[in-house]
RORO-884906 format. One record per residue (C-alpha): residue number from 1; z, y, x. Coordinates in steps of 0.05 Angstrom, whole numbers, always signed. Layout:
residues N
  num       w       v       u
  NUM       Z       Y       X
...
end
This chain:
residues 416
  num       w       v       u
    1    +275    +410   -1529
    2    +252    +385   -1461
    3    +192    +340   -1462
    4    +198    +278   -1418
    5    +136    +259   -1380
    6    +132    +193   -1342
    7     +74    +174   -1297
    8     +56    +113   -1256
    9     +14    +120   -1193
   10      -6     +53   -1165
   11     -47     +34   -1104
   12     -62     -21   -1055
   13     -60     +25    -995
   14      +0     +72    -999
   15     +26    +111    -940
   16    +100    +129    -949
   17    +120    +153    -880
   18    +108    +140    -807
   19    +161     +85    -806
   20    +133     +44    -863
   21     +68      +3    -858
   22     +13     +20    -907
   23     +20     -27    -966
   24     +14     -34   -1041
   25     +64      +8   -1080
   26     +81     +37   -1147
   27    +103    +109   -1149
   28    +140    +126   -1212
   29    +144    +200   -1229
   30    +187    +233   -1282
   31    +177    +305   -1302
   32    +138    +319   -1239
   33    +188    +290   -1190
   34    +186    +221   -1157
   35    +239    +177   -1188
   36    +224    +111   -1154
   37    +178     +80   -1102
   38    +167      +5   -1109
   39    +139     -22   -1044
   40     +98     -85   -1044
   41     +81     -79   -1118
   42     +15     -61   -1151
   43     +22     -45   -1225
   44     +74     -68   -1275
   45     +75    -120   -1330
   46     +83     -67   -1384
   47     +50      +0   -1368
   48     +48     +24   -1440
   49    +115     +60   -1432
   50     +82    +111   -1385
   51     +49    +173   -1410
   52      -1    +169   -1353
   53     -25    +113   -1307
   54     -67    +130   -1246
   55     -98     +72   -1207
   56    -119     +90   -1135
   57    -143     +19   -1123
   58    -159      +9   -1049
   59    -164     +83   -1034
   60    -110    +112    -990
   61     -54    +146   -1029
   62     -12    +190    -983
   63     +31    +253    -982
   64      -9    +316    -990
   65      -9    +365    -933
   66     +37    +426    -933
   67      +4    +486    -901
   68     +59    +537    -890
   69     +13    +591    -861
   70     -39    +616    -911
   71     -64    +687    -926
   72     -87    +688    -998
   73     -95    +764   -1005
   74     -80    +770   -1079
   75     -65    +819   -1110
   76    -106    +877   -1084
   77    -157    +843   -1039
   78    -184    +787   -1083
   79    -254    +801   -1057
   80    -228    +770    -992
   81    -194    +711   -1027
   82    -152    +700   -1089
   83    -104    +645   -1112
   84    -157    +611   -1155
   85    -206    +598   -1098
   86    -153    +590   -1044
   87    -115    +536   -1081
   88    -179    +501   -1101
   89    -200    +500   -1028
   90    -132    +472   -1009
   91    -139    +416   -1061
   92    -207    +397   -1035
   93    -178    +393    -965
   94    -120    +349    -987
   95     -69    +405    -981
   96     -22    +403   -1041
   97     +28    +457   -1022
   98     +13    +524    -989
   99     +61    +579    -969
  100     +29    +648    -977
  101     +39    +702    -925
  102     +63    +772    -945
  103      -3    +803    -922
  104     -62    +817    -930
  105     -49    +827   -1004
  106     -38    +897   -1032
  107     +17    +914   -1042
  108     +44    +875    -983
  109    +103    +831   -1001
  110    +158    +873    -970
  111    +199    +888   -1032
  112    +223    +853   -1095
  113    +176    +895   -1137
  114    +116    +874   -1095
  115    +137    +801   -1100
  116    +141    +807   -1176
  117     +72    +838   -1176
  118     +45    +780   -1136
  119     +77    +729   -1182
  120     +46    +762   -1243
  121     -23    +761   -1210
  122     -26    +686   -1200
  123      -9    +662   -1269
  124     -53    +603   -1291
  125     -93    +606   -1226
  126     -60    +556   -1179
  127     -89    +487   -1168
  128     -33    +466   -1120
  129     +40    +483   -1109
  130     +52    +552   -1079
  131    +113    +583   -1044
  132    +119    +653   -1014
  133    +140    +688    -951
  134    +168    +758    -955
  135    +154    +811    -902
  136    +199    +849    -854
  137    +178    +920    -835
  138    +218    +978    -808
  139    +270   +1002    -859
  140    +265    +948    -913
  141    +328    +908    -897
  142    +357    +925    -966
  143    +300    +886    -998
  144    +312    +821    -961
  145    +370    +790   -1000
  146    +340    +808   -1068
  147    +276    +774   -1047
  148    +315    +712   -1024
  149    +348    +710   -1092
  150    +280    +715   -1125
  151    +255    +654   -1087
  152    +220    +673   -1023
  153    +228    +619    -971
  154    +235    +666    -912
  155    +205    +727    -879
  156    +151    +745    -830
  157    +148    +803    -782
  158    +100    +828    -729
  159    +119    +849    -659
  160     +51    +882    -650
  161      +3    +920    -694
  162     -12    +876    -755
  163     -80    +908    -769
  164     -54    +938    -835
  165     -22   +1006    -837
  166     +23    +985    -895
  167     +53    +928    -854
  168     +77    +962    -790
  169    +107    +922    -733
  170    +181    +920    -716
  171    +217    +935    -651
  172    +279    +903    -623
  173    +318    +962    -650
  174    +291    +948    -720
  175    +308    +874    -715
  176    +383    +878    -703
  177    +400    +902    -774
  178    +350    +851    -802
  179    +386    +794    -766
  180    +453    +821    -790
  181    +427    +819    -861
  182    +401    +748    -855
  183    +464    +718    -825
  184    +493    +667    -873
  185    +433    +666    -919
  186    +401    +603    -891
  187    +335    +640    -891
  188    +285    +640    -834
  189    +250    +696    -797
  190    +179    +684    -774
  191    +148    +722    -716
  192     +77    +740    -699
  193     +97    +736    -627
  194     +53    +783    -588
  195     +83    +845    -556
  196     +51    +899    -514
  197    +115    +910    -475
  198     +89    +967    -432
  199     +55   +1003    -490
  200     -11   +1000    -454
  201     -60    +964    -500
  202    -114    +933    -457
  203    -174    +978    -451
  204    -243    +947    -457
  205    -294    +958    -402
  206    -338    +897    -411
  207    -390    +873    -460
  208    -358    +870    -529
  209    -404    +813    -550
  210    -374    +767    -498
  211    -313    +727    -519
  212    -282    +735    -451
  213    -276    +809    -463
  214    -234    +798    -525
  215    -193    +743    -491
  216    -174    +789    -434
  217    -153    +843    -483
  218     -97    +797    -511
  219     -66    +763    -451
  220     -15    +707    -451
  221     +36    +756    -425
  222     +38    +789    -493
  223     +60    +723    -525
  224    +107    +706    -468
  225    +143    +773    -471
  226    +149    +770    -547
  227    +178    +699    -547
  228    +229    +718    -494
  229    +255    +770    -543
  230    +254    +720    -601
  231    +294    +669    -561
  232    +345    +722    -541
  233    +356    +745    -613
  234    +356    +675    -641
  235    +411    +654    -593
  236    +451    +718    -606
  237    +452    +714    -682
  238    +440    +639    -694
  239    +393    +657    -751
  240    +336    +609    -760
  241    +273    +634    -726
  242    +202    +608    -726
  243    +144    +626    -680
  244     +78    +626    -717
  245     +10    +606    -687
  246     +31    +594    -615
  247     -29    +601    -570
  248      +1    +609    -500
  249     +25    +544    -469
  250     +61    +581    -414
  251    +121    +596    -458
  252    +136    +525    -480
  253    +190    +514    -427
  254    +226    +577    -449
  255    +225    +553    -522
  256    +252    +485    -502
  257    +308    +517    -461
  258    +329    +562    -519
  259    +330    +501    -565
  260    +373    +463    -516
  261    +421    +523    -514
  262    +429    +518    -589
  263    +377    +566    -616
  264    +355    +546    -686
  265    +283    +558    -665
  266    +219    +522    -687
  267    +147    +533    -669
  268     +78    +519    -697
  269      +8    +520    -670
  270     -59    +518    -706
  271    -117    +470    -713
  272    -164    +517    -678
  273    -121    +522    -616
  274    -122    +446    -611
  275    -196    +437    -622
  276    -233    +499    -596
  277    -234    +528    -525
  278    -254    +596    -500
  279    -305    +569    -450
  280    -348    +544    -507
  281    -347    +605    -552
  282    -419    +632    -556
  283    -434    +706    -544
  284    -429    +745    -609
  285    -396    +687    -647
  286    -343    +730    -679
  287    -324    +675    -728
  288    -282    +649    -670
  289    -239    +712    -667
  290    -166    +705    -685
  291    -101    +733    -659
  292     -72    +709    -614
  293    -138    +684    -586
  294    -167    +615    -574
  295    -154    +603    -500
  296    -179    +560    -443
  297    -186    +484    -439
  298    -127    +477    -391
  299     -84    +517    -440
  300    -105    +471    -497
  301     -87    +409    -456
  302     -17    +437    -446
  303     -10    +451    -521
  304     -25    +378    -533
  305     +29    +359    -483
  306     +77    +403    -522
  307     +59    +365    -585
  308     +71    +299    -551
  309    +140    +322    -530
  310    +155    +351    -600
  311    +165    +421    -571
  312    +112    +441    -622
  313    +133    +411    -688
  314     +82    +438    -737
  315      +7    +447    -742
  316     -20    +497    -794
  317     -85    +531    -811
  318     -68    +605    -809
  319    -123    +611    -861
  320    -144    +684    -859
  321    -208    +700    -898
  322    -244    +766    -903
  323    -310    +794    -926
  324    -368    +769    -883
  325    -387    +839    -861
  326    -318    +849    -832
  327    -335    +796    -780
  328    -391    +839    -749
  329    -439    +781    -753
  330    -497    +830    -744
  331    -472    +863    -681
  332    -428    +808    -651
  333    -375    +858    -632
  334    -311    +818    -620
  335    -268    +879    -609
  336    -277    +910    -678
  337    -288    +845    -718
  338    -233    +822    -765
  339    -189    +770    -733
  340    -179    +707    -773
  341    -206    +636    -783
  342    -215    +607    -852
  343    -202    +532    -852
  344    -158    +516    -912
  345    -214    +473    -943
  346    -215    +428    -882
  347    -142    +407    -887
  348    -150    +331    -886
  349    -201    +334    -831
  350    -156    +379    -790
  351    -100    +328    -798
  352    -149    +273    -777
  353    -158    +310    -711
  354     -85    +298    -696
  355     -90    +224    -708
  356    -155    +217    -669
  357    -120    +243    -608
  358     -84    +190    -566
  359     -15    +212    -586
  360     +39    +184    -631
  361     +54    +245    -672
  362     +67    +257    -746
  363     +67    +331    -763
  364    +124    +357    -805
  365     +76    +376    -860
  366     +63    +301    -871
  367    +134    +278    -864
  368    +170    +248    -923
  369    +229    +214    -889
  370    +296    +207    -922
  371    +306    +236    -991
  372    +360    +283    -965
  373    +306    +318    -925
  374    +252    +324    -977
  375    +235    +310   -1048
  376    +165    +294   -1072
  377    +122    +321   -1128
  378     +56    +302   -1159
  379     +14    +365   -1162
  380     -21    +389   -1224
  381     -90    +379   -1193
  382    -122    +316   -1168
  383    -176    +316   -1116
  384    -242    +285   -1138
  385    -274    +239   -1086
  386    -335    +195   -1096
  387    -332    +203   -1171
  388    -260    +180   -1176
  389    -196    +220   -1181
  390    -147    +204   -1126
  391     -75    +225   -1136
  392     -44    +263   -1079
  393     +31    +272   -1071
  394     +62    +334   -1041
  395    +129    +346   -1009
  396    +162    +394   -1057
  397    +208    +423   -1006
  398    +188    +495   -1010
  399    +194    +506    -936
  400    +158    +461    -887
  401    +194    +496    -830
  402    +260    +470    -857
  403    +236    +399    -851
  404    +213    +411    -780
  405    +278    +445    -759
  406    +320    +390    -791
  407    +282    +337    -753
  408    +294    +377    -689
  409    +368    +383    -705
  410    +374    +308    -717
  411    +338    +292    -652
  412    +384    +338    -613
  413    +445    +308    -647
  414    +420    +238    -629
  415    +409    +260    -557
  416    +482    +284    -553
end
């Protein structure tokens, strides 16, 4: 017997989407899925028929953020981060859906067996909704379709050393059979798009405690060369591709050209690339290290221009925690410190950064839009603020990239 659960969420200040003014509304939820939104209404004459009534009053009720780029590290490296703390941090930040990367957990999620191990590890730990990326490494193409059938929302690969021996990077030769396997599946392939095309990793001659030393070791050319390859393969196979954590603004015109030519290609950048600049990173401040690196102010300005033009359609955290000692905080050595910035807990404040900028932009992770694009869920957890529980809603579409790519497709269709 299926239990029927009906809830009423009511508020005086409800944000539905970027086309609808903030107003009073009732949100009626049945069995975890939004059944009806009544705009302009606050409460109902008879609320006794609901199993639960949550009154947000004058507090803002809005969609929860989807963060589609999170490294949780469970199982195997829970001392870095596990699902219990990661999802709690997400809830505090107003993030109500995360998509977990296939590394740095152990085993890495590059097989159906590893995915099943991960699913067992998170039982009764998650405070928010969670979806999963699978991983592509040399020789695992036979695992891809079984993982799709098991529920992964797509796959991630590296075009350069990932930092983990068990997650080796792929070459163009490796990628052709992967694309052939993914044709017709509707899945998406994510790229860590840095590539040392000449095979000559930058040697370090300067002071390793200076950020400029690290910045020069991972030049924009690495991103530019990698994205050229991604665009070529995306156009060849017409399999959905997504570039994660874009840092180099130089390659934006190439991405736009590929999209205009029909490539089903989307791109994201990160909060830290939009807010931090290399000129202001102190010596020895290894907490700023991530890959690809935080770049110059002029580069950041151009990333904002790409957001204004919708060339960049998503902003994510790339939350990548580690043990404090792995950051070399005692020596300040950028070159051997772990690369990653942990910011999942700042989700709402990161989103605020976007709206404080003088741009009219609604990131895909906040987009509700038409029901054919996304459904909405009320998450199991509620964020406590000022002594009151405020309901947050989350877009239940398991893949935020899909929402972004659909918006891009509709825009291109309108343009034609």
